[in-house]
ZAVEX-473601 format. One record per residue (C-alpha): chain; residue in three letters; z, x, y. Coordinates in pm, whole numbers, padded with zeros to 5 digits. Example, Ala and Ser with C-alpha at 12.3 -4.5 7.8 and 13.67 -1.06 7.14 Angstrom:
# residues 2
chaine->A residu->Ala pz->00780 px->01230 py->-00450
chaine->A residu->Ser pz->00714 px->01367 py->-00106
***
This chain:
# residues 107
chaine->A residu->Unk pz->00637 px->-01440 py->00172
chaine->A residu->Unk pz->00684 px->-01815 py->00166
chaine->A residu->Unk pz->00433 px->-01863 py->00447
chaine->A residu->Unk pz->00185 px->-01648 py->00258
chaine->A residu->Unk pz->00243 px->-01858 py->-00052
chaine->A residu->Unk pz->00181 px->-02178 py->00143
chaine->A residu->Unk pz->-00146 px->-02035 py->00275
chaine->A residu->Unk pz->-00261 px->-01948 py->-00076
chaine->A residu->Unk pz->-00175 px->-02297 py->-00194
chaine->A residu->Unk pz->-00366 px->-02452 py->00097
chaine->A residu->Unk pz->-00670 px->-02233 py->00028
chaine->A residu->Unk pz->-00663 px->-02323 py->-00342
chaine->A residu->Unk pz->-00640 px->-02694 py->-00266
chaine->A residu->Unk pz->-00925 px->-02673 py->-00013
chaine->A residu->Unk pz->-01133 px->-02500 py->-00282
chaine->A residu->Unk pz->-01064 px->-02798 py->-00510
chaine->A residu->Unk pz->-00902 px->-02587 py->-00782
chaine->A residu->Unk pz->-00597 px->-02664 py->-00989
chaine->A residu->Unk pz->-00342 px->-02391 py->-01043
chaine->A residu->Unk pz->-00469 px->-02347 py->-01399
chaine->A residu->Unk pz->-00831 px->-02314 py->-01283
chaine->A residu->Unk pz->-00749 px->-02069 py->-01004
chaine->A residu->Unk pz->-00530 px->-01861 py->-01235
chaine->A residu->Unk pz->-00806 px->-01847 py->-01497
chaine->A residu->Unk pz->-01065 px->-01739 py->-01239
chaine->A residu->Unk pz->-00825 px->-01472 py->-01111
chaine->A residu->Unk pz->-00744 px->-01353 py->-01462
chaine->A residu->Unk pz->-00370 px->-01409 py->-01425
chaine->A residu->Unk pz->-00117 px->-01643 py->-01582
chaine->A residu->Unk pz->-00060 px->-01984 py->-01427
chaine->A residu->Unk pz->00309 px->-01898 py->-01387
chaine->A residu->Unk pz->00213 px->-01591 py->-01181
chaine->A residu->Unk pz->00010 px->-01809 py->-00945
chaine->A residu->Unk pz->00302 px->-02051 py->-00923
chaine->A residu->Unk pz->00531 px->-01763 py->-00823
chaine->A residu->Unk pz->00282 px->-01646 py->-00560
chaine->A residu->Unk pz->00255 px->-01993 py->-00410
chaine->A residu->Unk pz->00634 px->-02026 py->-00412
chaine->A residu->Unk pz->00661 px->-01709 py->-00201
chaine->A residu->Unk pz->00800 px->-01486 py->-00473
chaine->A residu->Unk pz->00698 px->-01121 py->-00500
chaine->A residu->Unk pz->00382 px->-01029 py->-00692
chaine->A residu->Unk pz->00205 px->-00697 py->-00723
chaine->A residu->Unk pz->-00090 px->-00603 py->-00506
chaine->A residu->Unk pz->-00344 px->-00624 py->-00791
chaine->A residu->Unk pz->-00247 px->-00988 py->-00848
chaine->A residu->Unk pz->-00279 px->-01059 py->-00477
chaine->A residu->Unk pz->-00630 px->-00910 py->-00470
chaine->A residu->Unk pz->-00734 px->-01102 py->-00781
chaine->A residu->Unk pz->-00625 px->-01432 py->-00626
chaine->A residu->Unk pz->-00801 px->-01349 py->-00299
chaine->A residu->Unk pz->-01123 px->-01286 py->-00491
chaine->A residu->Unk pz->-01087 px->-01605 py->-00697
chaine->A residu->Unk pz->-01047 px->-01808 py->-00377
chaine->A residu->Unk pz->-01342 px->-01629 py->-00209
chaine->A residu->Unk pz->-01106 px->-01478 py->00050
chaine->A residu->Unk pz->-01161 px->-01111 py->-00030
chaine->A residu->Unk pz->-01329 px->-01057 py->00307
chaine->A residu->Unk pz->-00981 px->-01100 py->00457
chaine->A residu->Unk pz->-00866 px->-00776 py->00291
chaine->A residu->Unk pz->-01039 px->-00576 py->00562
chaine->A residu->Unk pz->-00796 px->-00709 py->00822
chaine->A residu->Unk pz->-00500 px->-00562 py->00630
chaine->A residu->Unk pz->-00610 px->-00204 py->00694
chaine->A residu->Unk pz->-00794 px->-00178 py->01024
chaine->A residu->Unk pz->-01007 px->00129 py->01085
chaine->A residu->Unk pz->-00795 px->00361 py->01298
chaine->A residu->Unk pz->-00984 px->00606 py->01518
chaine->A residu->Unk pz->-00858 px->00962 py->01540
chaine->A residu->Unk pz->-00680 px->01057 py->01858
chaine->A residu->Unk pz->-00856 px->01307 py->02085
chaine->A residu->Unk pz->-00575 px->01558 py->02027
chaine->A residu->Unk pz->-00615 px->01531 py->01649
chaine->A residu->Unk pz->-00990 px->01586 py->01685
chaine->A residu->Unk pz->-00928 px->01900 py->01889
chaine->A residu->Unk pz->-00675 px->02039 py->01643
chaine->A residu->Unk pz->-00894 px->01960 py->01344
chaine->A residu->Unk pz->-01213 px->02083 py->01514
chaine->A residu->Unk pz->-01380 px->01746 py->01461
chaine->A residu->Unk pz->-01287 px->01714 py->01093
chaine->A residu->Unk pz->-01094 px->01421 py->00953
chaine->A residu->Unk pz->-00753 px->01491 py->00809
chaine->A residu->Unk pz->-00739 px->01504 py->00428
chaine->A residu->Unk pz->-00378 px->01609 py->00370
chaine->A residu->Unk pz->-00035 px->01606 py->00528
chaine->A residu->Unk pz->00113 px->01948 py->00585
chaine->A residu->Unk pz->00485 px->01962 py->00527
chaine->A residu->Unk pz->00680 px->02216 py->00729
chaine->A residu->Unk pz->00798 px->02508 py->00520
chaine->A residu->Unk pz->01168 px->02571 py->00491
chaine->A residu->Unk pz->01296 px->02887 py->00649
chaine->A residu->Unk pz->01369 px->03145 py->00384
chaine->A residu->Unk pz->01647 px->03396 py->00431
chaine->A residu->Unk pz->01512 px->03743 py->00487
chaine->A residu->Unk pz->01638 px->03944 py->00189
chaine->A residu->Unk pz->01558 px->04276 py->00354
chaine->A residu->Unk pz->01807 px->04217 py->00634
chaine->A residu->Unk pz->02090 px->04108 py->00406
chaine->A residu->Unk pz->02340 px->04383 py->00369
chaine->A residu->Unk pz->02538 px->04237 py->00086
chaine->A residu->Unk pz->02553 px->04444 py->-00225
chaine->A residu->Unk pz->02435 px->04339 py->-00566
chaine->A residu->Unk pz->02541 px->04000 py->-00688
chaine->A residu->Unk pz->02853 px->03985 py->-00907
chaine->A residu->Unk pz->03031 px->03709 py->-01094
chaine->A residu->Unk pz->03347 px->03569 py->-00936
chaine->A residu->Unk pz->03274 px->03645 py->-00575
***
């Protein structure tokens, strides 16, 4: 995180902005920008706001590269893209094969 903070600071300085100016353009508090530049944790919305204020929002695309589907996934899905994750169902005990009598307290 500290390296990321240093990069943000460098980008801000190259843009010729003070911390107060950059924070105002990003719509965040100056202290929040100070924490980001110091390498402390900030939320993703703040990160995106600062990227936009420093005209670096094009770099967001590199965070989530477009992943092609594997050929096996295409075959299983019949060419459709996956929309959900299917969780395996838990095995349920077959009540018809249970030979225990009716349930009673204290057993």
